C-alpha positions as CSV (number, residue, x, y, z in Angstrom):
1,X,37.3,269.4,132.3
2,X,37.4,272.2,134.7
3,X,39.4,272.7,138.2
4,X,37.5,272.3,141.2
5,X,35.6,275.5,143.1
6,X,37.3,276.5,146.2
7,X,34.8,277.4,149.1
8,X,36.0,279.3,152.3
9,X,33.2,279.3,155.0
10,X,33.6,281.3,158.1
11,X,37.3,280.7,158.3
12,X,39.1,282.4,161.3
13,X,42.8,282.2,162.5
14,X,44.7,283.5,165.5
15,X,48.4,283.3,165.7
16,X,50.3,284.2,169.2
17,X,46.9,285.8,170.3
18,X,46.4,288.1,167.1
19,X,43.6,287.6,165.0
20,X,45.0,287.2,161.4
21,X,41.3,286.0,159.6
22,X,38.0,286.8,160.8
23,X,35.1,284.9,159.6
24,X,36.3,284.8,156.1
25,X,33.6,283.4,153.5
26,X,33.8,283.8,149.7
27,X,33.7,281.2,146.8
28,X,36.2,280.7,144.1
29,X,34.1,279.3,141.0
30,X,35.4,276.2,139.3
31,X,37.8,277.1,136.4
32,X,38.2,280.8,137.6
33,X,41.1,283.0,137.4
34,X,40.7,284.7,140.8
35,X,43.0,287.3,142.5
36,X,43.3,287.9,146.1
37,X,44.0,291.4,147.1
38,X,44.8,293.3,150.3
39,X,47.6,295.1,152.3
40,X,50.5,293.5,153.7
41,X,49.7,291.5,156.9
42,X,46.2,291.5,155.7
43,X,45.9,287.5,156.0
44,X,46.2,286.7,152.4
45,X,49.3,284.1,152.6
46,X,47.8,282.7,155.7
47,X,44.4,282.0,154.3
48,X,46.0,280.2,151.3
49,X,48.0,278.1,153.9
50,X,44.6,277.0,155.3
51,X,43.7,275.7,151.8
52,X,47.1,274.0,151.8
53,X,46.3,272.3,155.2
54,X,49.4,274.2,156.9
55,X,47.4,276.7,159.3
56,X,45.3,275.3,162.3
57,X,41.8,277.2,161.9
58,X,38.0,277.4,162.8
59,X,35.5,277.4,159.8
60,X,36.0,275.2,156.7
61,X,37.8,275.3,153.4
62,X,36.7,272.7,150.8
63,X,37.2,272.0,147.2
64,X,34.0,271.1,145.2
65,X,34.8,269.0,142.0
66,X,37.2,266.4,140.9
67,X,40.9,266.8,141.4
68,X,42.8,264.4,139.0
69,X,46.4,265.4,139.8
70,X,48.3,267.1,142.5
71,X,47.8,271.0,143.0
72,X,50.3,273.3,142.0
73,X,51.7,275.9,144.4
74,X,54.3,278.6,143.8
75,X,55.3,280.3,147.2
76,X,56.2,283.8,147.4
77,X,59.6,282.7,148.9
78,X,61.6,279.5,149.1
79,X,63.5,279.4,152.2
80,X,66.7,278.0,150.8
81,X,70.2,277.6,152.1
82,X,72.5,278.9,149.2
83,X,75.4,276.6,150.2
84,X,73.3,273.5,149.7
85,X,74.9,271.7,146.7
86,X,71.6,271.0,144.8
87,X,71.0,272.0,141.2
88,X,67.9,273.1,139.7
89,X,67.1,269.9,138.3
90,X,67.8,268.4,141.9
91,X,65.2,270.9,143.4
92,X,62.7,270.1,140.7
93,X,63.1,266.3,141.6
94,X,62.8,266.9,145.3
95,X,59.8,269.1,145.2
96,X,57.8,267.0,142.7
97,X,59.0,263.8,144.5
98,X,56.4,260.8,143.6
99,X,58.1,257.6,144.3
100,X,61.2,256.5,146.9
101,X,64.3,258.7,146.0
102,X,66.8,255.7,145.9
103,X,64.9,254.7,142.6
104,X,65.9,258.2,140.9
105,X,63.3,260.2,138.6
106,X,61.6,258.3,135.8
107,X,62.3,259.2,132.2
108,X,59.0,260.9,132.0
109,X,59.3,262.8,135.0
110,X,62.5,264.1,133.6
111,X,60.9,264.8,130.2
112,X,58.1,266.7,132.1
113,X,60.3,268.6,134.2
114,X,62.7,269.7,131.0
115,X,59.4,270.8,129.1
116,X,58.1,273.0,132.2
117,X,61.6,274.5,132.8
118,X,61.5,275.7,129.0
119,X,57.9,276.9,129.2
120,X,59.1,279.2,131.9
121,X,62.2,280.4,130.2
122,X,64.8,278.6,132.1
123,X,65.4,275.6,130.2
124,X,69.2,276.3,130.1
125,X,69.5,276.4,134.0
126,X,68.6,272.6,134.8
127,X,72.3,271.8,135.8
128,X,73.1,275.3,137.6
129,X,73.3,275.4,141.3
130,X,69.8,276.6,142.7
131,X,71.4,278.9,145.1
132,X,73.3,280.8,142.4
133,X,69.8,281.9,140.6
134,X,68.4,285.3,141.1
135,X,65.2,285.8,142.9
136,X,63.3,286.1,139.5
137,X,65.2,282.8,138.2
138,X,64.2,280.9,141.4
139,X,60.4,282.1,140.7
140,X,60.6,280.8,137.2
141,X,61.8,277.6,138.4
142,X,59.1,277.2,141.3
143,X,56.6,278.1,138.6
144,X,58.1,275.2,136.4
145,X,57.7,272.8,139.4
146,X,54.0,273.7,140.1
147,X,53.0,273.0,136.5
148,X,54.8,269.7,136.2
149,X,52.5,267.7,135.9
150,X,49.9,270.4,135.1
151,X,47.6,270.7,137.9
152,X,43.8,271.3,137.7
153,X,44.2,273.9,141.0
154,X,47.1,276.2,140.8
155,X,48.0,278.6,143.8
156,X,50.2,281.4,143.3
157,X,51.6,283.6,146.0
158,X,53.1,286.8,144.2
159,X,54.8,284.8,141.4
160,X,56.1,287.9,139.4
161,X,57.5,289.5,142.5
162,X,61.4,290.2,141.4
163,X,60.9,289.0,137.9
164,X,61.7,291.5,134.9
165,X,59.1,292.7,132.7
166,X,59.6,290.1,129.9
167,X,59.2,287.3,132.6
168,X,56.0,289.0,134.1
169,X,54.7,288.8,130.6
170,X,55.8,285.2,130.2
171,X,54.0,284.3,133.4
172,X,50.9,286.1,132.5
173,X,50.7,284.2,129.3
174,X,51.3,280.8,131.0
175,X,48.7,281.4,133.5
176,X,46.1,282.7,130.8
177,X,46.9,279.4,128.6
178,X,46.4,277.2,132.0
179,X,43.1,279.1,132.7
180,X,41.9,278.8,129.1
181,X,42.3,274.8,129.7
182,X,40.1,274.9,132.6
183,X,42.5,275.1,135.3
184,X,41.3,277.0,138.7
185,X,43.8,279.6,139.9
186,X,44.0,281.5,143.0
187,X,46.6,284.1,142.5
188,X,47.6,286.3,145.6
189,X,48.7,289.6,143.7
190,X,49.8,293.1,145.0
191,X,50.1,294.6,141.5
192,X,46.9,296.1,141.0
193,X,47.4,296.9,137.2
194,X,48.1,293.3,136.9
195,X,44.9,292.5,138.6
196,X,43.1,294.7,136.0
197,X,44.6,292.6,133.1
198,X,44.3,289.4,134.3
199,X,41.7,288.6,137.0
200,X,38.4,287.0,136.0
201,X,37.3,287.8,139.8
202,X,38.6,289.7,142.9
203,X,38.5,289.3,146.5
204,X,39.8,292.2,148.8
205,X,41.0,290.9,152.3
206,X,42.0,292.6,155.3
207,X,41.4,289.9,158.1
208,X,37.9,289.9,156.8
209,X,36.4,290.2,153.3
210,X,35.7,293.8,152.4
211,X,35.0,293.0,148.6
212,X,34.0,289.9,146.6
213,X,33.2,290.3,142.9
214,X,34.3,291.3,139.5
215,X,37.3,293.6,138.7
216,X,34.8,295.9,137.2
217,X,32.8,296.3,140.2
218,X,35.8,296.5,142.2
219,X,36.8,299.7,140.3
220,X,33.2,301.1,140.7
221,X,33.5,300.6,144.9
222,X,37.3,301.7,145.3
């Protein structure tokens, strides 16, 4: 089984009178590991939010194929009050809530979350206050939440920002493993060396698409 293809068709977006996206059209193939690159303010995160249904826009965004589990999403930043007394396990349960909160988490859900935290290298932090974690540790927790359960579509918005080198390698290995399983991965990435290492295909966007193709083709036109 493979994850869905993603089709952006003539997507445009304006915010407060400023054009953020201008007739953006491209396709991410089913099961691809696709990197979205471009300058800050170029519209990458806004484009992802149109896919998530969080931004009003013209044009269309659609998935082609069957999705049998919820999609996974790792935001670049999580707006979180450090004074809120929630543990890592609490945050995982809240973000992944699938049934009424008063029923608590099922044993199976707890096991999935524990396994995901172990996979992202933060197994010992479940009982720690989420607000006490470093930025890199938070990103690992958010990645763990996104793969619990394993999705067929994973959206990453600079998940290695603020993570140390061992953490970067861990994230890359995990993403490669999911890609090998057929998961479709859309990864916003500012690290061009990392893009060269991991990407199967690339789209460059700065309000509109300036390139779409393989990393090798991208190197030839840069």
